[in-house]
LUMSE-847192 format. One record per residue (C-alpha): x, y, z; residue in one letter. Coordinates in steps of 0.05 Angstrom, whole numbers, padded with zeros to 5 digits, always signed. Layout:
BEGIN
XYZa...
END
This chain:
BEGIN
+02103+01105+04099m+02059+01138+04151k+02013+01127+04209t+01948+01155+04234v+01935+01135+04307l+01859+01129+04306t+01861+01116+04381l+01889+01186+04387l+01848+01214+04329l+01817+01185+04263l+01895+01330+04087a+01911+01376+04027a+01918+01450+04014g+01928+01487+04080i+01932+01562+04079s+02002+01587+04082g+02036+01520+04070a+02111+01529+04070a+02125+01478+04016t+02086+01451+03957p+02041+01391+03971d+02079+01327+03955p+02052+01277+03904p+02030+01208+03928l+02043+01139+03900p+01983+01109+03864p+01969+01062+03923a+01959+01120+03970f+01917+01159+03919e+01870+01099+03923h+01877+01097+03999f+01857+01169+04010y+01800+01164+03959n+01770+01105+03997l+01787+01056+03943e+01812+01005+03992f+01811+00941+03950p+01858+00974+03900k+01901+01003+03955a+01907+00937+03992v+01924+00900+03928a+01979+00950+03913s+02007+00946+03983f+02006+00871+03981r+02043+00870+03915a+02096+00915+03945e+02109+00865+04001t+02123+00813+03947v+02172+00860+03912k+02204+00886+03976q+02196+00831+04028p+02251+00859+04073l+02223+00930+04074d+02185+00944+04139p+02149+01002+04106d+02117+00955+04056a+02089+00912+04112w+02066+00974+04151n+02030+00999+04090n+01994+00933+04081l+01974+00932+04154a+01948+01003+04148q+01909+00987+04086g+01877+00926+04118l+01859+00963+04182l+01829+01024+04147y+01790+00980+04098s+01757+00947+04157e+01745+01014+04191m+01712+01040+04128y+01665+00982+04120h+01647+00984+04194a+01632+01059+04190g+01688+01073+04239a+01726+01121+04194l+01664+01162+04186e+01642+01160+04258s+01711+01179+04283e+01702+01244+04246l+01628+01255+04257v+01626+01235+04330n+01682+01283+04349g+01654+01291+04419s+01662+01218+04437n+01710+01205+04494p+01777+01177+04471f+01768+01116+04516v+01702+01095+04484r+01693+01064+04416r+01649+01009+04387e+01686+00944+04376k+01702+00923+04305m+01697+00850+04283e+01744+00837+04224p+01743+00769+04190s+01792+00717+04214a+01830+00724+04148e+01838+00800+04156v+01858+00793+04229a+01911+00741+04210r+01938+00784+04153d+01941+00845+04198f+01978+00809+04254d+02026+00777+04204n+02041+00845+04172s+02053+00879+04239v+02098+00822+04262a+02138+00824+04198k+02147+00900+04201a+02167+00898+04274m+02217+00841+04265s+02250+00873+04205l+02256+00941+04239s+02283+00912+04304q+02335+00871+04267d+02361+00934+04233r+02361+00973+04298i+02400+00917+04332a+02454+00927+04279k+02450+01003+04279n+02413+01037+04338p+02412+01102+04299k+02380+01074+04236d+02331+01131+04224r+02286+01093+04175d+02281+01032+04219a+02265+01073+04281l+02212+01110+04243y+02181+01047+04215a+02180+01015+04284l+02142+01075+04310g+02091+01068+04254v+02083+00994+04271t+02070+01009+04344y+02019+01062+04323g+01982+01013+04278l+01980+00960+04332r+01954+01013+04380a+01897+01026+04332n+01882+00952+04326y+01885+00940+04401n+01836+00997+04412y+01786+00984+04356l+01787+00909+04351v+01813+00879+04415r+01785+00935+04459k+01850+00931+04498a+01853+01004+04518w+01915+01000+04562m+01954+00959+04512d+01935+01010+04460s+01959+01068+04502l+02024+01031+04517k+02037+01020+04443d+02022+01093+04429s+02073+01112+04481s+02124+01067+04447q+02108+01099+04380a+02122+01167+04411r+02189+01144+04439k+02211+01115+04372m+02196+01179+04335h+02228+01220+04390a+02292+01182+04375e+02283+01200+04301v+02276+01273+04320a+02340+01268+04361a+02378+01240+04301i+02349+01292+04253d+02319+01353+04287p+02296+01379+04219k+02252+01318+04207d+02182+01347+04210v+02144+01282+04194d+02167+01247+04257c+02133+01301+04299r+02063+01278+04280l+02060+01224+04333v+02090+01271+04385q+02038+01324+04371g+01981+01274+04372l+02007+01242+04436y+02013+01310+04470d+01942+01327+04451y+01911+01262+04473i+01949+01253+04538v+01931+01326+04553g+01858+01307+04542s+01857+01244+04585l+01825+01242+04654p+01874+01251+04711w+01866+01180+04738h+01890+01151+04672i+01950+01198+04673k+01971+01166+04738m+01987+01101+04703l+02059+01079+04710g+02079+01088+04638f+02049+01158+04637l+02078+01182+04703t+02111+01249+04693g+02082+01259+04623y+02025+01309+04627r+02013+01324+04554g+01991+01391+04526d+01931+01399+04481r+01950+01467+04451e+02023+01446+04441a+01997+01383+04406g+01954+01424+04359i+02013+01470+04344k+02057+01411+04327t+02005+01380+04281i+01997+01447+04246k+02071+01447+04232l+02068+01377+04201v+02007+01396+04161a+02044+01455+04131a+02114+01426+04122e+02111+01351+04127g+02130+01307+04068r+02101+01238+04080t+02053+01257+04137n+02025+01322+04111r+01958+01295+04090y+01949+01254+04153d+01965+01316+04195a+01911+01357+04160r+01860+01303+04172l+01879+01297+04245i+01879+01373+04253l+01808+01377+04226a+01787+01323+04276a+01821+01361+04332m+01785+01425+04314y+01719+01387+04314r+01733+01363+04385r+01754+01432+04406e+01689+01462+04379r+01727+01503+04327r+01689+01486+04263p+01710+01549+04226l+01782+01527+04230e+01765+01456+04208a+01727+01477+04146l+01785+01503+04103p+01823+01438+04116l+01763+01396+04096l+01749+01437+04033r+01820+01428+04010s+01820+01354+04029l+01758+01345+03987s+01789+01382+03928a+01852+01339+03933r+01816+01273+03942f+01750+01284+03905p+01727+01212+03910r+01729+01213+03986n+01659+01235+04002y+01673+01232+04077l+01707+01299+04074f+01644+01332+04047r+01600+01297+04096l+01644+01323+04152e+01637+01393+04122m+01562+01385+04132v+01575+01373+04206q+01623+01431+04211m+01575+01480+04178y+01521+01455+04225s+01566+01463+04286d+01581+01534+04263a+01506+01549+04260g+01506+01557+04184d+01453+01510+04156m+01448+01535+04084d+01518+01515+04061p+01510+01448+04096a+01446+01435+04056v+01482+01458+03992q+01537+01406+04003v+01486+01351+04010l+01447+01376+03950d+01510+01374+03907r+01528+01304+03931l+01458+01279+03917e+01456+01311+03848a+01523+01279+03831e+01500+01211+03856k+01434+01214+03817r+01472+01235+03755a+01515+01173+03759g+01580+01209+03776d+01632+01153+03780s+01669+01192+03834g+01611+01179+03882q+01599+01106+03866s+01615+01085+03937a+01565+01134+03967l+01493+01112+03974s+01431+01156+03971l+01411+01127+04038e+01475+01154+04069k+01460+01224+04043i+01388+01217+04069a+01415+01201+04138y+01460+01262+04139y+01404+01307+04114r+01357+01279+04167g+01409+01287+04221n+01421+01359+04200l+01347+01375+04201l+01340+01342+04269f+01392+01388+04299w+01357+01448+04267y+01291+01425+04297r+01258+01411+04230d+01229+01345+04255y+01179+01335+04199a+01235+01344+04147g+01281+01300+04189g+01229+01244+04191i+01220+01247+04115a+01295+01240+04104s+01308+01189+04158l+01251+01145+04133k+01288+01143+04066r+01352+01124+04102a+01320+01069+04144t+01282+01041+04084a+01350+01024+04054g+01385+01006+04120a+01413+00944+04088a+01456+00988+04044d+01485+01026+04103l+01542+01008+04150d+01519+00984+04217l+01535+01049+04253h+01496+01093+04205t+01438+01045+04202a+01430+01045+04278a+01439+01120+04282m+01385+01130+04229s+01335+01092+04271w+01356+01129+04334l+01348+01197+04302r+01282+01177+04272l+01256+01157+04340g+01280+01223+04370q+01245+01262+04315c+01180+01224+04329y+01187+01236+04403d+01196+01311+04392m+01131+01311+04353r+01095+01271+04408g+01088+01209+04364e+01108+01161+04419r+01087+01095+04388a+01126+01109+04324a+01186+01132+04366a+01188+01067+04407k+01184+01026+04344q+01244+01063+04315a+01284+01054+04379y+01270+00979+04377r+01295+00976+04306q+01360+01011+04326a+01372+00958+04379v+01353+00901+04333q+01398+00923+04276i+01460+00938+04317g+01453+00916+04390p+01525+00932+04407q+01527+01001+04376t+01526+01065+04417d+01461+01085+04381a+01427+01021+04405a+01451+01031+04476k+01424+01102+04475e+01358+01079+04444s+01345+01034+04503k+01342+01096+04547n+01279+01118+04510y+01239+01054+04515f+01204+01077+04577n+01214+01152+04575s+01209+01196+04514a+01270+01232+04488y+01272+01304+04511k+01316+01359+04484r+01343+01415+04526s+01331+01486+04502s+01404+01499+04487n+01413+01438+04441m
END
């Protein structure tokens, strides 16, 4: 049905939208609200009903991949760590069963699409589905196999497939999502990567990519919500938080059980230098959670405590940050690995900024112990022998 190329990344109510927002099938309502067990079950049932439909297999592959990303904290950190280079990402470790199911779904989707294209090279739906399959495999190669070049090659193939769809139907807006994303990312890559054979002659264009994604966000049918999410992530990377905030507010309104949109709003308010509304978002989330709001059942108080502590850290309230981060680390077992390690790293940095070196070193050691392969653990090692120092403009 759709694709989100996380490699090139990881949604409703954009100002001035040309057409009404489309409804979603129940499975995708679950998907965008982070209810992945229900989404995956629905996608799997569809493959039983429609075993010859490549879209059904693509949807199942997407559900499996994003379920793993969610549990690993990768969906969240793709948004929150918007400054991370595109070529760097912590490796995910899905179970053997999930890996097998994903590979099988991708192989089924690819085979079914290719068979249809062999019979009719201008089969729009088959070409589109094949582009989605390449995009999903690109994500998996990047996040799980850490095969960066294979991932980029698959992304290039996804772009080519959807370019063929655009040639068949120039009015098809949805097929432009991959093109816009690809333009943006290739335009962001270092020059030596652009010299690769399969990228020769393709320079990319970041601003053109953003413009294309804005078009899909406003007028797309199946990819509209994905485009809005991607556009918000692009604005984060481009240091344009005030443009990301309206997208995130509307995403949160459209998918109220997806707390990630509100947590990302906290980051955007912070980046915009506006602490009060960021605190208010966290206060509302915490109040809902403590009141037993079923819409926030997947969100833990420890996660909120981490975000509050992180916010206070950036605003140099180190005492307040320590208080919140201690609550987060006390419940580290209830956090995904990424957030748990980040909580210990931030706690150590807060202690260092207060001159409490022994406590800081203990926190850094905990970050390494809890998630030795995470970026937070690798950064923590830098502060074993020398205290964290913060520049005046940070």
